[in-house]
Structure formats: C-alpha cells, structure tokens
MILO-677461 format. One record per residue (C-alpha): x, y, z; residue in three letters. Coordinates in steps of 0.05 Angstrom, whole numbers, padded with zeros to 5 digits, always signed. Layout:
REC | X | Y | Z | Ala
...
% end
This chain:
REC | -00001 | +00001 | +00000 | Unk
REC | +00022 | +00071 | -00016 | Unk
REC | +00031 | +00125 | +00034 | Unk
REC | +00035 | +00201 | +00039 | Unk
REC | +00087 | +00234 | +00084 | Unk
REC | +00064 | +00306 | +00100 | Unk
REC | +00105 | +00361 | +00133 | Unk
REC | +00049 | +00401 | +00167 | Unk
REC | +00044 | +00474 | +00188 | Unk
REC | +00059 | +00503 | +00120 | Unk
REC | +00017 | +00562 | +00091 | Unk
REC | -00008 | +00551 | +00022 | Unk
REC | -00018 | +00602 | -00032 | Unk
REC | -00038 | +00604 | -00105 | Unk
REC | -00090 | +00579 | -00154 | Unk
REC | -00118 | +00510 | -00161 | Unk
REC | -00166 | +00482 | -00215 | Unk
REC | -00217 | +00429 | -00194 | Unk
REC | -00216 | +00363 | -00231 | Unk
REC | -00276 | +00338 | -00269 | Unk
REC | -00333 | +00314 | -00224 | Unk
REC | -00320 | +00240 | -00203 | Unk
REC | -00393 | +00223 | -00191 | Unk
REC | -00416 | +00252 | -00256 | Unk
REC | -00361 | +00218 | -00296 | Unk
REC | -00383 | +00149 | -00270 | Unk
REC | -00453 | +00162 | -00294 | Unk
REC | -00440 | +00195 | -00362 | Unk
REC | -00388 | +00142 | -00382 | Unk
REC | -00441 | +00087 | -00372 | Unk
REC | -00489 | +00128 | -00415 | Unk
REC | -00444 | +00115 | -00476 | Unk
REC | -00470 | +00044 | -00477 | Unk
REC | -00540 | +00071 | -00501 | Unk
REC | -00515 | +00085 | -00573 | Unk
REC | -00468 | +00051 | -00622 | Unk
REC | -00447 | +00121 | -00648 | Unk
REC | -00386 | +00158 | -00622 | Unk
REC | -00393 | +00198 | -00558 | Unk
REC | -00339 | +00248 | -00538 | Unk
REC | -00330 | +00269 | -00466 | Unk
REC | -00283 | +00319 | -00438 | Unk
REC | -00258 | +00340 | -00371 | Unk
REC | -00254 | +00267 | -00349 | Unk
REC | -00216 | +00263 | -00284 | Unk
REC | -00154 | +00217 | -00283 | Unk
REC | -00174 | +00179 | -00219 | Unk
REC | -00174 | +00105 | -00199 | Unk
REC | -00249 | +00096 | -00201 | Unk
REC | -00258 | +00126 | -00271 | Unk
REC | -00198 | +00086 | -00295 | Unk
REC | -00231 | +00022 | -00267 | Unk
REC | -00297 | +00039 | -00301 | Unk
REC | -00263 | +00051 | -00367 | Unk
REC | -00229 | -00017 | -00360 | Unk
REC | -00297 | -00049 | -00351 | Unk
REC | -00325 | -00012 | -00412 | Unk
REC | -00265 | -00033 | -00453 | Unk
REC | -00271 | -00104 | -00432 | Unk
REC | -00343 | -00110 | -00456 | Unk
REC | -00327 | -00082 | -00524 | Unk
REC | -00330 | -00005 | -00517 | Unk
REC | -00275 | +00027 | -00564 | Unk
REC | -00243 | +00083 | -00523 | Unk
REC | -00197 | +00131 | -00560 | Unk
REC | -00159 | +00185 | -00523 | Unk
REC | -00164 | +00254 | -00555 | Unk
REC | -00122 | +00294 | -00507 | Unk
REC | -00104 | +00291 | -00433 | Unk
REC | -00176 | +00294 | -00407 | Unk
REC | -00220 | +00279 | -00469 | Unk
REC | -00240 | +00212 | -00496 | Unk
REC | -00281 | +00184 | -00551 | Unk
REC | -00325 | +00124 | -00534 | Unk
REC | -00359 | +00079 | -00585 | Unk
REC | -00401 | +00021 | -00560 | Unk
REC | -00415 | -00011 | -00626 | Unk
REC | -00400 | -00084 | -00612 | Unk
REC | -00418 | -00102 | -00539 | Unk
REC | -00398 | -00171 | -00514 | Unk
REC | -00457 | -00188 | -00467 | Unk
REC | -00431 | -00260 | -00455 | Unk
REC | -00370 | -00231 | -00422 | Unk
REC | -00413 | -00201 | -00368 | Unk
REC | -00423 | -00273 | -00340 | Unk
REC | -00349 | -00291 | -00337 | Unk
REC | -00305 | -00295 | -00273 | Unk
REC | -00261 | -00239 | -00305 | Unk
REC | -00320 | -00191 | -00307 | Unk
REC | -00342 | -00209 | -00237 | Unk
REC | -00274 | -00191 | -00211 | Unk
REC | -00271 | -00127 | -00250 | Unk
REC | -00341 | -00104 | -00232 | Unk
REC | -00333 | -00123 | -00157 | Unk
REC | -00277 | -00072 | -00150 | Unk
REC | -00321 | -00010 | -00160 | Unk
REC | -00391 | +00008 | -00140 | Unk
REC | -00405 | +00047 | -00204 | Unk
REC | -00404 | -00018 | -00243 | Unk
REC | -00478 | -00027 | -00223 | Unk
REC | -00493 | +00032 | -00268 | Unk
REC | -00480 | -00007 | -00332 | Unk
REC | -00547 | -00044 | -00317 | Unk
REC | -00593 | +00011 | -00338 | Unk
REC | -00565 | +00028 | -00407 | Unk
REC | -00552 | -00045 | -00425 | Unk
REC | -00623 | -00062 | -00405 | Unk
REC | -00652 | -00004 | -00444 | Unk
REC | -00611 | -00019 | -00507 | Unk
REC | -00608 | -00095 | -00508 | Unk
REC | -00667 | -00117 | -00463 | Unk
REC | -00618 | -00156 | -00419 | Unk
REC | -00561 | -00139 | -00372 | Unk
REC | -00514 | -00172 | -00321 | Unk
REC | -00474 | -00146 | -00263 | Unk
REC | -00435 | -00173 | -00204 | Unk
REC | -00445 | -00146 | -00135 | Unk
REC | -00408 | -00080 | -00135 | Unk
REC | -00351 | -00057 | -00091 | Unk
REC | -00338 | +00013 | -00065 | Unk
REC | -00327 | +00049 | +00002 | Unk
REC | -00346 | +00012 | +00066 | Unk
REC | -00385 | +00072 | +00096 | Unk
REC | -00445 | +00033 | +00118 | Unk
REC | -00506 | +00001 | +00086 | Unk
REC | -00515 | +00020 | +00013 | Unk
REC | -00575 | -00022 | -00012 | Unk
REC | -00591 | -00027 | -00086 | Unk
REC | -00666 | -00031 | -00075 | Unk
REC | -00682 | +00033 | -00114 | Unk
REC | -00644 | +00008 | -00175 | Unk
REC | -00680 | -00060 | -00179 | Unk
REC | -00748 | -00035 | -00158 | Unk
REC | -00742 | +00017 | -00213 | Unk
REC | -00723 | -00036 | -00265 | Unk
REC | -00780 | -00080 | -00243 | Unk
REC | -00830 | -00021 | -00249 | Unk
REC | -00805 | -00015 | -00320 | Unk
REC | -00823 | -00089 | -00332 | Unk
REC | -00757 | -00121 | -00323 | Unk
REC | -00746 | -00189 | -00289 | Unk
REC | -00690 | -00189 | -00237 | Unk
REC | -00654 | -00250 | -00212 | Unk
REC | -00593 | -00263 | -00169 | Unk
REC | -00557 | -00326 | -00196 | Unk
REC | -00521 | -00378 | -00155 | Unk
REC | -00456 | -00344 | -00178 | Unk
REC | -00479 | -00279 | -00147 | Unk
REC | -00494 | -00245 | -00214 | Unk
REC | -00552 | -00199 | -00224 | Unk
REC | -00588 | -00221 | -00286 | Unk
REC | -00640 | -00174 | -00316 | Unk
REC | -00686 | -00186 | -00376 | Unk
REC | -00742 | -00145 | -00408 | Unk
REC | -00784 | -00156 | -00470 | Unk
REC | -00793 | -00099 | -00476 | Unk
REC | -00786 | -00045 | -00423 | Unk
REC | -00850 | -00006 | -00413 | Unk
REC | -00858 | +00064 | -00387 | Unk
REC | -00895 | +00075 | -00323 | Unk
REC | -00904 | +00120 | -00261 | Unk
REC | -00859 | +00107 | -00203 | Unk
REC | -00847 | +00139 | -00135 | Unk
REC | -00775 | +00123 | -00110 | Unk
REC | -00771 | +00104 | -00037 | Unk
REC | -00704 | +00140 | -00033 | Unk
REC | -00677 | +00199 | -00073 | Unk
REC | -00616 | +00155 | -00093 | Unk
REC | -00567 | +00188 | -00142 | Unk
REC | -00541 | +00125 | -00174 | Unk
REC | -00610 | +00092 | -00170 | Unk
REC | -00643 | +00151 | -00208 | Unk
REC | -00588 | +00152 | -00260 | Unk
REC | -00595 | +00079 | -00272 | Unk
REC | -00671 | +00082 | -00280 | Unk
REC | -00667 | +00141 | -00325 | Unk
REC | -00617 | +00107 | -00371 | Unk
REC | -00662 | +00048 | -00379 | Unk
REC | -00725 | +00089 | -00385 | Unk
REC | -00700 | +00133 | -00443 | Unk
REC | -00707 | +00068 | -00487 | Unk
REC | -00773 | +00041 | -00456 | Unk
REC | -00840 | +00042 | -00494 | Unk
REC | -00885 | +00102 | -00476 | Unk
REC | -00878 | +00151 | -00419 | Unk
REC | -00841 | +00142 | -00353 | Unk
REC | -00852 | +00188 | -00295 | Unk
REC | -00803 | +00188 | -00237 | Unk
REC | -00824 | +00223 | -00172 | Unk
REC | -00774 | +00235 | -00114 | Unk
REC | -00717 | +00230 | -00166 | Unk
REC | -00649 | +00253 | -00143 | Unk
REC | -00635 | +00323 | -00171 | Unk
REC | -00560 | +00332 | -00158 | Unk
REC | -00519 | +00368 | -00211 | Unk
REC | -00496 | +00298 | -00233 | Unk
REC | -00567 | +00281 | -00254 | Unk
REC | -00575 | +00348 | -00288 | Unk
REC | -00513 | +00335 | -00330 | Unk
REC | -00533 | +00264 | -00345 | Unk
REC | -00604 | +00283 | -00367 | Unk
REC | -00576 | +00339 | -00409 | Unk
REC | -00527 | +00295 | -00443 | Unk
REC | -00582 | +00242 | -00457 | Unk
REC | -00625 | +00296 | -00489 | Unk
REC | -00568 | +00317 | -00532 | Unk
REC | -00565 | +00245 | -00554 | Unk
REC | -00639 | +00246 | -00573 | Unk
REC | -00676 | +00229 | -00509 | Unk
REC | -00738 | +00265 | -00489 | Unk
REC | -00731 | +00282 | -00414 | Unk
REC | -00768 | +00340 | -00381 | Unk
REC | -00765 | +00365 | -00310 | Unk
REC | -00688 | +00365 | -00310 | Unk
REC | -00660 | +00392 | -00246 | Unk
REC | -00723 | +00376 | -00206 | Unk
REC | -00748 | +00315 | -00167 | Unk
REC | -00800 | +00299 | -00219 | Unk
REC | -00773 | +00272 | -00285 | Unk
REC | -00816 | +00255 | -00346 | Unk
REC | -00785 | +00212 | -00399 | Unk
REC | -00815 | +00198 | -00468 | Unk
REC | -00783 | +00133 | -00492 | Unk
REC | -00747 | +00137 | -00560 | Unk
REC | -00724 | +00083 | -00607 | Unk
REC | -00654 | +00106 | -00619 | Unk
REC | -00600 | +00150 | -00588 | Unk
REC | -00542 | +00182 | -00623 | Unk
REC | -00473 | +00206 | -00610 | Unk
REC | -00457 | +00274 | -00577 | Unk
REC | -00404 | +00314 | -00544 | Unk
REC | -00407 | +00326 | -00468 | Unk
REC | -00364 | +00364 | -00418 | Unk
REC | -00362 | +00342 | -00346 | Unk
REC | -00373 | +00396 | -00291 | Unk
REC | -00317 | +00415 | -00242 | Unk
REC | -00318 | +00369 | -00182 | Unk
REC | -00359 | +00406 | -00127 | Unk
REC | -00330 | +00359 | -00073 | Unk
REC | -00260 | +00384 | -00091 | Unk
REC | -00285 | +00456 | -00088 | Unk
REC | -00312 | +00444 | -00017 | Unk
REC | -00249 | +00408 | +00003 | Unk
REC | -00205 | +00465 | -00021 | Unk
REC | -00248 | +00515 | +00018 | Unk
REC | -00240 | +00477 | +00084 | Unk
REC | -00165 | +00466 | +00071 | Unk
REC | -00153 | +00541 | +00061 | Unk
REC | -00188 | +00559 | +00124 | Unk
REC | -00156 | +00510 | +00173 | Unk
REC | -00085 | +00522 | +00143 | Unk
REC | -00092 | +00598 | +00141 | Unk
REC | -00078 | +00599 | +00068 | Unk
REC | -00096 | +00647 | +00011 | Unk
REC | -00124 | +00606 | -00047 | Unk
REC | -00163 | +00618 | -00110 | Unk
REC | -00204 | +00560 | -00134 | Unk
REC | -00212 | +00570 | -00209 | Unk
REC | -00271 | +00553 | -00255 | Unk
REC | -00318 | +00527 | -00202 | Unk
REC | -00384 | +00525 | -00240 | Unk
REC | -00410 | +00564 | -00181 | Unk
REC | -00483 | +00559 | -00202 | Unk
REC | -00478 | +00484 | -00193 | Unk
REC | -00449 | +00489 | -00122 | Unk
REC | -00516 | +00495 | -00087 | Unk
REC | -00511 | +00503 | -00011 | Unk
REC | -00438 | +00484 | -00006 | Unk
REC | -00409 | +00557 | -00003 | Unk
REC | -00463 | +00576 | +00045 | Unk
REC | -00449 | +00518 | +00092 | Unk
REC | -00377 | +00532 | +00095 | Unk
REC | -00392 | +00605 | +00111 | Unk
REC | -00432 | +00581 | +00172 | Unk
REC | -00367 | +00551 | +00194 | Unk
REC | -00336 | +00620 | +00188 | Unk
REC | -00299 | +00609 | +00120 | Unk
REC | -00297 | +00677 | +00084 | Unk
REC | -00294 | +00678 | +00009 | Unk
REC | -00307 | +00724 | -00051 | Unk
REC | -00340 | +00700 | -00115 | Unk
REC | -00296 | +00730 | -00172 | Unk
REC | -00330 | +00712 | -00238 | Unk
REC | -00331 | +00634 | -00236 | Unk
REC | -00275 | +00632 | -00185 | Unk
REC | -00275 | +00629 | -00110 | Unk
REC | -00222 | +00671 | -00074 | Unk
REC | -00208 | +00654 | -00002 | Unk
REC | -00166 | +00703 | +00037 | Unk
REC | -00118 | +00683 | +00092 | Unk
REC | -00157 | +00669 | +00156 | Unk
REC | -00122 | +00683 | +00222 | Unk
REC | -00185 | +00664 | +00257 | Unk
REC | -00255 | +00641 | +00235 | Unk
REC | -00317 | +00634 | +00277 | Unk
REC | -00374 | +00585 | +00274 | Unk
REC | -00441 | +00618 | +00272 | Unk
REC | -00493 | +00602 | +00327 | Unk
REC | -00567 | +00595 | +00314 | Unk
REC | -00613 | +00655 | +00323 | Unk
REC | -00632 | +00630 | +00393 | Unk
REC | -00560 | +00621 | +00412 | Unk
REC | -00561 | +00546 | +00407 | Unk
REC | -00504 | +00507 | +00376 | Unk
REC | -00502 | +00502 | +00299 | Unk
REC | -00516 | +00436 | +00267 | Unk
REC | -00490 | +00415 | +00199 | Unk
REC | -00525 | +00355 | +00171 | Unk
REC | -00525 | +00319 | +00104 | Unk
REC | -00586 | +00314 | +00062 | Unk
REC | -00607 | +00297 | -00010 | Unk
REC | -00597 | +00354 | -00060 | Unk
REC | -00605 | +00412 | -00053 | Unk
REC | -00583 | +00398 | +00020 | Unk
REC | -00510 | +00391 | +00040 | Unk
REC | -00477 | +00333 | +00007 | Unk
REC | -00454 | +00274 | +00051 | Unk
REC | -00388 | +00272 | +00013 | Unk
REC | -00368 | +00337 | +00048 | Unk
REC | -00389 | +00320 | +00118 | Unk
REC | -00318 | +00297 | +00135 | Unk
REC | -00289 | +00361 | +00107 | Unk
REC | -00338 | +00405 | +00147 | Unk
REC | -00319 | +00367 | +00210 | Unk
REC | -00243 | +00378 | +00200 | Unk
REC | -00253 | +00451 | +00180 | Unk
REC | -00287 | +00463 | +00247 | Unk
REC | -00227 | +00436 | +00287 | Unk
REC | -00191 | +00503 | +00286 | Unk
REC | -00253 | +00549 | +00286 | Unk
REC | -00276 | +00591 | +00345 | Unk
REC | -00340 | +00559 | +00372 | Unk
REC | -00373 | +00491 | +00368 | Unk
REC | -00416 | +00453 | +00318 | Unk
REC | -00455 | +00388 | +00316 | Unk
REC | -00438 | +00348 | +00255 | Unk
REC | -00497 | +00301 | +00238 | Unk
REC | -00481 | +00248 | +00185 | Unk
REC | -00550 | +00220 | +00173 | Unk
REC | -00541 | +00177 | +00112 | Unk
REC | -00483 | +00129 | +00127 | Unk
REC | -00469 | +00099 | +00196 | Unk
REC | -00395 | +00087 | +00186 | Unk
REC | -00372 | +00151 | +00155 | Unk
REC | -00350 | +00185 | +00223 | Unk
REC | -00305 | +00126 | +00242 | Unk
REC | -00242 | +00165 | +00229 | Unk
REC | -00254 | +00216 | +00285 | Unk
REC | -00208 | +00175 | +00332 | Unk
REC | -00149 | +00194 | +00288 | Unk
REC | -00166 | +00268 | +00295 | Unk
REC | -00171 | +00260 | +00370 | Unk
REC | -00102 | +00228 | +00371 | Unk
REC | -00078 | +00292 | +00335 | Unk
REC | -00108 | +00335 | +00389 | Unk
REC | -00174 | +00354 | +00361 | Unk
REC | -00232 | +00367 | +00411 | Unk
REC | -00285 | +00322 | +00384 | Unk
REC | -00338 | +00282 | +00420 | Unk
REC | -00364 | +00224 | +00379 | Unk
REC | -00435 | +00221 | +00406 | Unk
REC | -00457 | +00160 | +00365 | Unk
REC | -00443 | +00130 | +00296 | Unk
REC | -00479 | +00188 | +00265 | Unk
REC | -00463 | +00251 | +00307 | Unk
REC | -00399 | +00285 | +00328 | Unk
REC | -00392 | +00349 | +00367 | Unk
REC | -00330 | +00392 | +00348 | Unk
REC | -00304 | +00442 | +00398 | Unk
REC | -00260 | +00490 | +00360 | Unk
REC | -00189 | +00503 | +00381 | Unk
REC | -00187 | +00573 | +00350 | Unk
REC | -00113 | +00561 | +00332 | Unk
REC | -00093 | +00565 | +00407 | Unk
REC | -00067 | +00494 | +00398 | Unk
REC | -00037 | +00460 | +00336 | Unk
REC | -00056 | +00390 | +00316 | Unk
REC | +00001 | +00340 | +00324 | Unk
REC | +00029 | +00298 | +00267 | Unk
REC | +00014 | +00224 | +00272 | Unk
REC | +00009 | +00159 | +00230 | Unk
REC | -00060 | +00140 | +00206 | Unk
REC | -00094 | +00101 | +00150 | Unk
REC | -00146 | +00126 | +00099 | Unk
REC | -00212 | +00086 | +00111 | Unk
REC | -00248 | +00116 | +00050 | Unk
REC | -00242 | +00171 | -00003 | Unk
REC | -00271 | +00228 | +00035 | Unk
REC | -00244 | +00211 | +00103 | Unk
REC | -00178 | +00204 | +00072 | Unk
REC | -00177 | +00274 | +00045 | Unk
REC | -00202 | +00300 | +00110 | Unk
REC | -00143 | +00266 | +00146 | Unk
REC | -00097 | +00297 | +00092 | Unk
REC | -00125 | +00367 | +00106 | Unk
REC | -00116 | +00356 | +00181 | Unk
REC | -00043 | +00335 | +00169 | Unk
REC | -00030 | +00396 | +00127 | Unk
REC | -00051 | +00440 | +00187 | Unk
REC | -00014 | +00399 | +00240 | Unk
REC | +00053 | +00411 | +00272 | Unk
REC | +00105 | +00360 | +00252 | Unk
REC | +00104 | +00302 | +00204 | Unk
REC | +00043 | +00258 | +00190 | Unk
REC | +00040 | +00193 | +00152 | Unk
REC | -00023 | +00171 | +00116 | Unk
REC | -00026 | +00098 | +00094 | Unk
REC | -00072 | +00063 | +00045 | Unk
REC | -00074 | +00127 | +00000 | Unk
REC | -00100 | +00085 | -00058 | Unk
REC | -00169 | +00102 | -00027 | Unk
REC | -00153 | +00177 | -00038 | Unk
REC | -00130 | +00162 | -00109 | Unk
REC | -00198 | +00133 | -00126 | Unk
REC | -00228 | +00204 | -00120 | Unk
REC | -00173 | +00257 | -00124 | Unk
REC | -00130 | +00269 | -00186 | Unk
REC | -00054 | +00280 | -00176 | Unk
REC | -00071 | +00309 | -00108 | Unk
REC | +00002 | +00309 | -00084 | Unk
REC | +00028 | +00347 | -00143 | Unk
REC | -00028 | +00397 | -00142 | Unk
REC | -00022 | +00413 | -00068 | Unk
REC | +00054 | +00416 | -00072 | Unk
REC | +00049 | +00471 | -00126 | Unk
REC | +00010 | +00511 | -00073 | Unk
REC | +00069 | +00503 | -00023 | Unk
REC | +00050 | +00438 | +00013 | Unk
REC | +00105 | +00388 | +00026 | Unk
REC | +00078 | +00318 | +00011 | Unk
REC | +00119 | +00259 | -00010 | Unk
REC | +00086 | +00197 | -00038 | Unk
REC | +00122 | +00130 | -00022 | Unk
REC | +00102 | +00061 | -00047 | Unk
% end
C-alpha cells in the first residue's frame, strides 16, 4: 500500500483548478452504452475509479480513444454481453460500486443486462433496492444467480409512473438510462436532482432522449427508439471545491479556486460560510483570503449550529468529513450529523489522537469544539478508510505541527487526481512512497 508523508504547518498560496466531477463521470461514461455512435466526453478526471470503469467498458467491447489529456471518444458498437457472466468480469465489476450503473443502459438498449455485486467504500449500508425496484417497475425481471450475478431481462421495457422510496443518485441515474429506451412515458417522482443528474439528463437529451423536468425531483421521460452520439463536458468536482475551501481555512492559506461552475455548487459555499470561512466570488472563481481566525455561527436563539447531510439541494454527505475537519480550528462549536451512512465518522479517533476536541456522540453525530488556533494539531500516523475521510485526514495533516503519515492512500487516489502534485504547487510538502 502507498503512503503520503506530510510536513504540516505550511501556509499555502496560489490557484488550483478542480478536476472533473467524479460522480458525474461515473454516470455519463455508462451512458455511452446506449448508442453505437461515437460519444466524446471532456474534462474526464484521471482517478482510479474512473480508470476502473473505463477498464470495464473496454472489456465489454467499448472502443475508447484518447483525444487529449482529459478527453476521450467512446464507441459502444459491438458489446460482448456474454463476457458479463465470466469470472473476469465479476472480478472487475466487484472492484467498483459504479459498475452497477451499466445495468440501466444495457437493459434499455439490449433488453438484458448482467452485473456482479459492486464494490466501493465501506461507509455503511448502501442497498440497491431503488435500482432493482425501478427496473421491475419498467417491466424487467430481476434474478440473482447462484454465482452472485444480477441477471435482468425485459421484453420490452414499458414506461410507467414510479415513486422512488429514496432519492438515490445512482438509482435515479440507472433508472433514467433504462427508461429513455422504454416504450411510452415514464414518470419518476422523488428523483435525485443533484447536478450529476442534471448533467446526465442534459447529455441524454443531446443524444436524442426526451426528458423534461431536468434539475427537479419529478422527471418525465418519453421513450425513444434510438439515441445518437454527442459531445459532453463534465462539470468541475464540487467535492473538490468544498475540500479546498475547508483546507484554505484550517491552514490559514490564501487560495483561489478556479472555474468552479458556481451556479452548480448549491448550498456548499453557504455551509462553509456558516463555519466562518470567508470567500469572494470572482466571476466563476472562489477567492479565499488568509484566515487568522474564523468563527462558527450560532443559531438565532444562541444554540449550537448543526450541519447535517441531506439529499440535494441539501448539503452533500461527501463533504461532511471536510466540514468536520474545518471546524477543528474554528472558534466555537458545531454538531456534525451524518444521517445517511453509519460508518462515515469512524475516522474521528485519528483526529482525536492529533489533539482535536471532538466528541463522537454515536455513529451518526460528532460535536466539534473548535481550538481557535490556540493549539496546533500534532502529526501522527494513520490510514485512509475511504475517499472522503482520507482527504479529511490529509487536510488535518497539512494543518498539523510536525510530520504525519497517511497509509492506504489508494483510497484517496480513487477520487482525487494528482492530489500530491497539485497541493505541492501551492506550497505543501507531501511525498508519496510506495
């Protein structure tokens, strides 16, 4: 396993450009399976999860041609459906949770699809109920074989009304990609409406789909017989934007985050401002001045601020770990409530070892008592449990006194592109070792 060696306590300065959005990339890359015509996608992040998905797509017959460093042409003309039932495919798809999203487009285009049980972060229960109930509503038959392969068939898919029991992002994306080729009209209520879905639906419409209600939780889809090629550009990663905002504050750094697609950030800037992070919107950039101190707001009645995750347009759960770390050096206290995943706060003990004043109330809640820069965190050795906690630990290490070591950094590589090189340009001192 690789590790990062971080010399903490350094002030950072300069400009940084967010990578393409990881969660959007994993959806739109699967959508290329809906047509045999070429699809060109730009701003594709060079991260481990995207690379694994591209390996899966290539293995099942998608021709992938690099255009430049972040742009690829995909052509899914000859798909090898039989490969989906082989041990090789099972091993590939089990390494990444996004592999489940090939089911929707394959089912829509071919009337049958197969997938192994997906992998991904171990952050708590992540049921696939929404996906399979949605496919069943469209008329598909779903079976789990003795070899633990999901086997779906439909002849044909039929549009219908459905109310999702959860506003699942990947579940909504999967159902939408199946429904665009179903017969008749599909209405999806309680659909996820994250920017990732906005982008996916926009791309599908550019391919010839007929989706209305984009950006809302009520999607209406008129099925079409054929989809075509298109060009699509992935948004900047809003999780990186939030991560850099928190990093700038806790390290007392002056940073400009370039080309943020601010209109798609939703409540993220507002939430960090509640933690006391000051920023200026300069065109499509976010400028964060050097913070000597920053103060957590209290509620109107004087009670402690609570930051909780929620489906969009609420605060994304992917930034809960970053909000928690940002609060460590603030003035004041905050209750962090991670509602959606019961194991995502299980890195707090590492921050406590570094000197952070955090009370883990239960698996879902932690109270952070800000140090207000009166005491520095201490460098230590720790392991990255998942993508987002890993980056939170990296941010803590950057602000700490002394040297820290983060192990299992392959988890961070799954979601953050060339993070060492990009932060070192700002003045960080991070060394990667195998």
